VOGU-3710 file (C-alpha; in Angstrom, 3 decimals, decimal comma):
1> mglfgksfed> 0,000/0,000/0,000  1,351/3,414/-0,936  1,777/6,228/1,532  -1,364/8,021/0,309  -3,599/5,100/-0,636  -3,555/2,192/-3,030  -0,456/1,510/-5,114  -0,795/1,613/-8,894  -0,628/-2,199/-9,015  -3,479/-2,409/-6,486
11> kvqsalekvr> -5,553/0,007/-8,594  -4,902/-2,110/-11,684  -5,920/-5,294/-9,838  -9,118/-3,620/-8,578  -9,957/-2,456/-12,099  -9,172/-5,907/-13,474  -11,523/-7,584/-10,981  -14,271/-5,099/-11,839  -13,851/-5,746/-15,588  -13,738/-9,515/-15,083
21> gqfpgssina> -17,099/-9,206/-13,315  -18,549/-7,297/-16,269  -17,342/-9,861/-18,833  -17,634/-13,279/-17,133  -17,099/-15,329/-20,311  -13,744/-13,675/-20,995  -10,315/-14,423/-19,548  -8,512/-11,151/-18,751  -5,067/-10,604/-17,219  -2,899/-7,517/-16,780
31> qvndenvtlt> 0,842/-6,973/-16,833  2,110/-3,751/-15,253  5,321/-1,997/-16,292  5,732/1,397/-14,602  2,287/2,947/-15,258  1,793/1,103/-18,561  -0,549/-1,870/-18,595  -0,821/-4,695/-21,118  -4,107/-6,578/-21,086  -3,931/-10,200/-22,235
41> grtsdmatkt> -6,353/-13,101/-22,323  -9,200/-14,279/-24,526  -12,712/-13,200/-25,394  -15,395/-14,326/-27,821  -15,572/-11,385/-30,251  -14,117/-8,021/-31,279  -17,018/-6,050/-29,835  -16,385/-7,536/-26,395  -12,632/-6,931/-26,752  -13,318/-3,249/-27,435
51> kiiaafneav> -15,750/-3,011/-24,505  -13,205/-4,633/-22,160  -10,506/-2,051/-22,935  -13,015/0,798/-22,577  -14,245/-0,517/-19,214  -10,667/-0,989/-17,984  -9,657/2,534/-19,046  -12,697/3,942/-17,212  -11,746/2,058/-14,055  -8,062/3,050/-13,840
61> etkntvnqis> -5,855/5,837/-15,231  -2,720/4,523/-16,982  -0,009/6,133/-19,097  -0,832/3,587/-21,801  -3,033/0,507/-21,982  -2,139/-2,034/-24,655  -4,907/-4,421/-25,689  -3,429/-7,840/-26,537  -6,598/-9,785/-25,775  -7,136/-12,546/-28,347
71> vdqataqpgv> -10,471/-13,232/-30,006  -11,580/-16,865/-30,203  -11,718/-17,658/-33,919  -14,360/-20,339/-33,459  -16,836/-17,746/-32,181  -15,478/-14,652/-33,938  -17,864/-12,283/-35,616  -18,151/-12,538/-39,415  -15,673/-10,319/-41,224  -13,185/-10,105/-38,362
81> fgakpagaga> -10,833/-12,824/-39,611  -11,513/-12,422/-43,304  -14,880/-14,224/-43,468  -17,413/-12,420/-45,595  -20,465/-11,351/-43,598  -23,954/-11,735/-44,986  -24,614/-8,797/-47,273  -20,900/-8,307/-48,022  -20,333/-5,255/-50,149  -22,909/-3,202/-48,291
91> kpapgmtsas> -21,637/0,182/-47,156  -21,234/0,733/-43,404  -23,285/3,412/-41,685  -21,849/6,937/-42,011  -18,876/7,379/-39,689  -18,352/3,613/-39,356  -15,759/1,500/-41,130  -15,708/-2,217/-41,702  -12,679/-4,378/-40,881  -11,793/-4,499/-44,585
101> etrmhevasg> -11,813/-0,679/-44,734  -9,212/-0,252/-42,007  -5,451/-0,668/-42,135  -3,129/-0,908/-39,140  -0,117/1,264/-38,332  2,437/0,532/-35,625  3,506/3,813/-34,040  7,197/4,617/-34,496  9,298/7,226/-32,743  8,343/10,695/-33,981
111> dtlsalakry> 4,867/9,705/-35,219  1,945/12,003/-34,463  -1,692/11,631/-35,462  -1,310/14,693/-37,698  1,716/13,163/-39,436  -0,190/9,891/-39,909  -3,185/11,783/-41,343  -0,851/13,615/-43,741  0,754/10,289/-44,756  -2,467/8,302/-45,251
121> ygdaskfnri> -4,936/11,024/-46,280  -2,693/13,797/-47,607  -4,187/16,190/-45,027  -2,813/16,602/-41,489  -6,060/18,178/-40,311  -7,815/14,797/-40,692  -5,978/13,443/-37,598  -9,289/13,265/-35,711  -10,453/10,464/-38,037  -7,615/8,300/-36,736
131> feanrdqlkd> -8,202/9,418/-33,149  -11,911/8,519/-33,266  -11,148/5,076/-34,737  -8,805/4,379/-31,802  -10,842/5,717/-28,862  -10,543/2,251/-27,264  -6,844/2,878/-26,638  -6,367/6,657/-26,894  -7,637/9,231/-24,420  -5,731/12,173/-25,887
141> pdkiqvgqkl> -4,735/12,656/-29,551  -1,387/14,070/-28,424  -0,454/10,989/-26,398  0,342/8,077/-28,665  3,019/5,569/-27,702  5,742/3,902/-29,744  4,640/0,347/-30,509  0,894/1,027/-30,349  -1,032/-0,493/-33,228  -3,490/2,085/-34,516
151> kipl> -6,427/1,552/-36,860  -6,272/3,816/-39,909  -9,736/3,989/-41,516  -9,706/4,202/-45,310
//
């Protein structure tokens, strides 16, 4: 226990227990390094994976939370692992992108969301598009971490 309350590790464990209670069919673990947390484990689908990281980030403040939770392929949602969903070819709702309309970018030293928007869209002012697509792991568009894997909507 820290001098002024719970240690960071205790806060992470409390948040982890809370999230485990919210998602009983999922296996969730956390590894702490300084104030960075890596979530690992398994869950049934991408939607649940996204909800887990959001719930964890609401429960505890970290410098960076990395989501390495695996999705069970046997129960994965159509389209997540390359399977064509029913009605393939249909356009997603405005503001939404399908898995096939998103590419991934691993953040390197010196990257910013504006620089990524300039690189992928030709317009640095479109950085918010990338930020919104990665709300599950970003709280602030100015705080991206080397090694993060960001979704870049097409």
